[in-house]
C-alpha positions as a Python dict, from the first residue, in 0.01 Angstrom:
ca = {
    (1, 'X'): (0, 0, 0),
    (2, 'X'): (253, 37, -265),
    (3, 'X'): (359, 396, -316),
    (4, 'X'): (469, 533, -645),
    (5, 'X'): (805, 694, -641),
    (6, 'X'): (857, 982, -884),
    (7, 'X'): (1216, 1048, -962),
    (8, 'X'): (1258, 1393, -1106),
    (9, 'X'): (1544, 1457, -1346),
    (10, 'X'): (1837, 1645, -1213),
    (11, 'X'): (1798, 2018, -1234),
    (12, 'X'): (2120, 2056, -1422),
    (13, 'X'): (1985, 1846, -1712),
    (14, 'X'): (1799, 2152, -1840),
    (15, 'X'): (2115, 2356, -1819),
    (16, 'X'): (2305, 2075, -1992),
    (17, 'X'): (2054, 2064, -2277),
    (18, 'X'): (2072, 2440, -2311),
    (19, 'X'): (2449, 2422, -2312),
    (20, 'X'): (2450, 2159, -2587),
    (21, 'X'): (2204, 2365, -2791),
    (22, 'X'): (2414, 2676, -2740),
    (23, 'X'): (2728, 2491, -2851),
    (24, 'X'): (2557, 2361, -3165),
    (25, 'X'): (2420, 2708, -3243),
    (26, 'X'): (2761, 2862, -3177),
    (27, 'X'): (2925, 2605, -3404),
    (28, 'X'): (2699, 2685, -3696),
    (29, 'X'): (2722, 3061, -3634),
    (30, 'X'): (3099, 3048, -3619),
    (31, 'X'): (3099, 2838, -3933),
    (32, 'X'): (2884, 3093, -4114),
    (33, 'X'): (3091, 3383, -3979),
    (34, 'X'): (3405, 3203, -4094),
    (35, 'X'): (3255, 3160, -4441),
    (36, 'X'): (3159, 3528, -4451),
    (37, 'X'): (3509, 3629, -4343),
    (38, 'X'): (3659, 3414, -4618),
    (39, 'X'): (3416, 3566, -4872),
    (40, 'X'): (3491, 3921, -4759),
    (41, 'X'): (3865, 3853, -4764),
    (42, 'X'): (3832, 3716, -5116),
    (43, 'X'): (3638, 4020, -5237),
    (44, 'X'): (3891, 4260, -5088),
    (45, 'X'): (4186, 4075, -5241),
    (46, 'X'): (4338, 4174, -5575),
    (47, 'X'): (4183, 3872, -5746),
    (48, 'X'): (3842, 3949, -5597),
    (49, 'X'): (3861, 4312, -5709),
    (50, 'X'): (3959, 4204, -6061),
    (51, 'X'): (3659, 3970, -6075),
    (52, 'X'): (3427, 4248, -5952),
    (53, 'X'): (3573, 4484, -6209),
    (54, 'X'): (3516, 4227, -6483),
    (55, 'X'): (3155, 4170, -6375),
    (56, 'X'): (3075, 4541, -6352),
    (57, 'X'): (3234, 4594, -6693),
    (58, 'X'): (3019, 4322, -6850),
    (59, 'X'): (2712, 4464, -6675),
    (60, 'X'): (2782, 4808, -6823),
    (61, 'X'): (2828, 4651, -7166),
    (62, 'X'): (2474, 4514, -7147),
    (63, 'X'): (2354, 4874, -7121),
    (64, 'X'): (2527, 4956, -7449),
    (65, 'X'): (2301, 4709, -7631),
    (66, 'X'): (1984, 4881, -7506),
    (67, 'X'): (2128, 5227, -7563),
    (68, 'X'): (2241, 5168, -7921),
    (69, 'X'): (1914, 4992, -8008),
    (70, 'X'): (1714, 5294, -7892),
    (71, 'X'): (1945, 5543, -8059),
    (72, 'X'): (1910, 5368, -8393),
    (73, 'X'): (1564, 5527, -8402),
    (74, 'X'): (1747, 5850, -8487),
    (75, 'X'): (1786, 5713, -8841),
    (76, 'X'): (1412, 5663, -8883),
    (77, 'X'): (1268, 5911, -9129),
    (78, 'X'): (979, 6034, -8910),
    (79, 'X'): (1119, 6366, -8790),
    (80, 'X'): (1220, 6212, -8457),
    (81, 'X'): (877, 6088, -8342),
    (82, 'X'): (988, 5732, -8260),
    (83, 'X'): (1302, 5858, -8083),
    (84, 'X'): (1093, 6102, -7876),
    (85, 'X'): (869, 5817, -7761),
    (86, 'X'): (1176, 5612, -7672),
    (87, 'X'): (1326, 5904, -7477),
    (88, 'X'): (1001, 5959, -7290),
    (89, 'X'): (985, 5591, -7197),
    (90, 'X'): (1343, 5597, -7070),
    (91, 'X'): (1275, 5896, -6847),
    (92, 'X'): (933, 5797, -6705),
    (93, 'X'): (926, 5417, -6673),
    (94, 'X'): (984, 5315, -6308),
    (95, 'X'): (1160, 4990, -6400),
    (96, 'X'): (1402, 5167, -6632),
    (97, 'X'): (1465, 5439, -6373),
    (98, 'X'): (1555, 5168, -6121),
    (99, 'X'): (1802, 5015, -6367),
    (100, 'X'): (1941, 5365, -6422),
    (101, 'X'): (2033, 5385, -6053),
    (102, 'X'): (2205, 5047, -6083),
    (103, 'X'): (2402, 5178, -6380),
    (104, 'X'): (2530, 5475, -6183),
    (105, 'X'): (2644, 5244, -5905),
    (106, 'X'): (2798, 5012, -6165),
    (107, 'X'): (2993, 5297, -6325),
    (108, 'X'): (3107, 5427, -5986),
    (109, 'X'): (3222, 5083, -5869),
    (110, 'X'): (3398, 5009, -6200),
    (111, 'X'): (3584, 5341, -6188),
    (112, 'X'): (3675, 5297, -5821),
    (113, 'X'): (3808, 4944, -5876),
    (114, 'X'): (4009, 5056, -6177),
    (115, 'X'): (4173, 5338, -5983),
    (116, 'X'): (4228, 5119, -5677),
    (117, 'X'): (4393, 4837, -5873),
    (118, 'X'): (4610, 5083, -6065),
    (119, 'X'): (4722, 5248, -5741),
    (120, 'X'): (4779, 4910, -5576),
    (121, 'X'): (4995, 4790, -5865),
    (122, 'X'): (5193, 5114, -5858),
    (123, 'X'): (5265, 5079, -5486),
    (124, 'X'): (5382, 4721, -5527),
    (125, 'X'): (5654, 4823, -5771),
    (126, 'X'): (6005, 4829, -5621),
    (127, 'X'): (6059, 5185, -5744),
    (128, 'X'): (6006, 5493, -5537),
    (129, 'X'): (5728, 5736, -5615),
    (130, 'X'): (5962, 6013, -5732),
    (131, 'X'): (6156, 5777, -5957),
    (132, 'X'): (5849, 5609, -6104),
    (133, 'X'): (5814, 5665, -6478),
    (134, 'X'): (5510, 5530, -6656),
    (135, 'X'): (5694, 5476, -6984),
    (136, 'X'): (5956, 5258, -6812),
    (137, 'X'): (5726, 5059, -6582),
    (138, 'X'): (5423, 4975, -6795),
    (139, 'X'): (5392, 4827, -7141),
    (140, 'X'): (5240, 5024, -7428),
    (141, 'X'): (4904, 4847, -7417),
    (142, 'X'): (4848, 4905, -7045),
    (143, 'X'): (4936, 5274, -7086),
    (144, 'X'): (4687, 5310, -7371),
    (145, 'X'): (4416, 5134, -7171),
    (146, 'X'): (4461, 5378, -6883),
    (147, 'X'): (4451, 5675, -7119),
    (148, 'X'): (4140, 5545, -7294),
    (149, 'X'): (3974, 5491, -6956),
    (150, 'X'): (4040, 5855, -6861),
    (151, 'X'): (3916, 5981, -7197),
    (152, 'X'): (3602, 5765, -7183),
    (153, 'X'): (3528, 5903, -6836),
    (154, 'X'): (3563, 6259, -6968),
    (155, 'X'): (3335, 6170, -7258),
    (156, 'X'): (3079, 6020, -7020),
    (157, 'X'): (3065, 6340, -6814),
    (158, 'X'): (3031, 6558, -7126),
    (159, 'X'): (2774, 6322, -7280),
    (160, 'X'): (2557, 6317, -6966),
    (161, 'X'): (2576, 6694, -6937),
    (162, 'X'): (2482, 6744, -7302),
    (163, 'X'): (2187, 6506, -7323),
    (164, 'X'): (2081, 6341, -6995),
    (165, 'X'): (2113, 6644, -6767),
    (166, 'X'): (1973, 6883, -7029),
    (167, 'X'): (1671, 6664, -7098),
    (168, 'X'): (1602, 6543, -6744),
    (169, 'X'): (1662, 6856, -6536),
    (170, 'X'): (1668, 7158, -6768),
    (171, 'X'): (1353, 7059, -6953),
    (172, 'X'): (1468, 7043, -7313),
    (173, 'X'): (1145, 7056, -7521),
    (174, 'X'): (1266, 6799, -7775),
    (175, 'X'): (1539, 6542, -7716),
    (176, 'X'): (1554, 6469, -8088),
    (177, 'X'): (1620, 6836, -8168),
    (178, 'X'): (1878, 6849, -7888),
    (179, 'X'): (2060, 6550, -8041),
    (180, 'X'): (2030, 6693, -8389),
    (181, 'X'): (2172, 7034, -8295),
    (182, 'X'): (2453, 6879, -8087),
    (183, 'X'): (2557, 6641, -8365),
    (184, 'X'): (2553, 6919, -8623),
    (185, 'X'): (2826, 7088, -8422),
    (186, 'X'): (3161, 6999, -8583),
    (187, 'X'): (3359, 6999, -8259),
    (188, 'X'): (3115, 6789, -8063),
    (189, 'X'): (3060, 6541, -8347),
    (190, 'X'): (3427, 6468, -8401),
    (191, 'X'): (3485, 6456, -8026),
    (192, 'X'): (3207, 6194, -8014),
    (193, 'X'): (3360, 5992, -8300),
    (194, 'X'): (3705, 6002, -8139),
    (195, 'X'): (3550, 5890, -7810),
    (196, 'X'): (3391, 5591, -7983),
    (197, 'X'): (3728, 5493, -8132),
    (198, 'X'): (3890, 5500, -7789),
    (199, 'X'): (3591, 5323, -7634),
    (200, 'X'): (3631, 5053, -7898),
    (201, 'X'): (3992, 4995, -7798),
    (202, 'X'): (3900, 4999, -7429),
    (203, 'X'): (3622, 4743, -7483),
    (204, 'X'): (3845, 4515, -7689),
    (205, 'X'): (4102, 4497, -7412),
    (206, 'X'): (3832, 4489, -7145),
    (207, 'X'): (3658, 4186, -7291),
    (208, 'X'): (3983, 3993, -7325),
    (209, 'X'): (4082, 4080, -6969),
    (210, 'X'): (3736, 3999, -6826),
    (211, 'X'): (3715, 3659, -6997),
    (212, 'X'): (4067, 3579, -6881),
    (213, 'X'): (3990, 3684, -6522),
    (214, 'X'): (3666, 3483, -6512),
    (215, 'X'): (3840, 3176, -6658),
    (216, 'X'): (3627, 3167, -6973),
    (217, 'X'): (3903, 3188, -7232),
    (218, 'X'): (3935, 2828, -7339),
    (219, 'X'): (3902, 2645, -7669),
    (220, 'X'): (3545, 2536, -7594),
    (221, 'X'): (3406, 2892, -7574),
    (222, 'X'): (3673, 3084, -7765),
    (223, 'X'): (3483, 3119, -8094),
    (224, 'X'): (3160, 3248, -7942),
    (225, 'X'): (3346, 3474, -7699),
    (226, 'X'): (3543, 3629, -7985),
    (227, 'X'): (3218, 3685, -8175),
    (228, 'X'): (3048, 3851, -7879),
    (229, 'X'): (3360, 4056, -7814),
    (230, 'X'): (3370, 4170, -8178),
    (231, 'X'): (3007, 4286, -8161),
    (232, 'X'): (3078, 4494, -7852),
    (233, 'X'): (3415, 4644, -7938),
    (234, 'X'): (3358, 4699, -8312),
    (235, 'X'): (2992, 4689, -8421),
    (236, 'X'): (2837, 4886, -8133),
    (237, 'X'): (3097, 5171, -8129),
    (238, 'X'): (3070, 5187, -8510),
    (239, 'X'): (2692, 5231, -8485),
    (240, 'X'): (2732, 5501, -8222),
    (241, 'X'): (2996, 5682, -8431),
    (242, 'X'): (2774, 5676, -8739),
    (243, 'X'): (2506, 5885, -8562),
    (244, 'X'): (2692, 6218, -8536),
    (245, 'X'): (2832, 6167, -8887),
    (246, 'X'): (2477, 6114, -9017),
    (247, 'X'): (2355, 6446, -8875),
    (248, 'X'): (2677, 6631, -8951),
    (249, 'X'): (2651, 6568, -9322),
    (250, 'X'): (2276, 6634, -9333),
    (251, 'X'): (2289, 6991, -9203),
}
């Protein structure tokens, strides 16, 4: 009688297989963690922050297109009916409200990055804090950009308080009438126009800086980028500035 002999595999083979699997898993995990660390390090670097600031700036510019398109309804001779429908849509549509939240985060991140980069650049200068003089350590254009940024932020707060907060939370009966009355105020109208002039300058520099940071300023795209830039820094602020002037001279 011939007996069959069953040779079982060594018990440590299972452990060996598990060890190999664990090593492979660990390798890929470490590789992914390493990639994430590199990505996080890049985002927290000066270059990464400049890229994020450029992207948030361009994102906010896309909002200007929608905003100016809707506000052009103010010129329609229908006693504000079309603008009222537009305002109601902007305040009740769930999709638009979601985008609104994204805009607030975009503004907050853009402002934070701007302040952080400014403070970082100031600290890197070889001049002590008490001896630091803006006029001696920054060129004219960079000083103007910082001032326009501050002024635009002030305008944004005033603008939101005048229209968005009043209409959304205080229950203004007619947004069109609210806009009309506000723009027929001499002080507010000329403050608005001045803000658009400073916004125009800020956008002009911002577009040039963003395209440069993102590596898009080359001969191949230069013409179309200059055209897009011109629309944003000149045409759109001009349209916004024409609105208070329109109501101011109609009162």
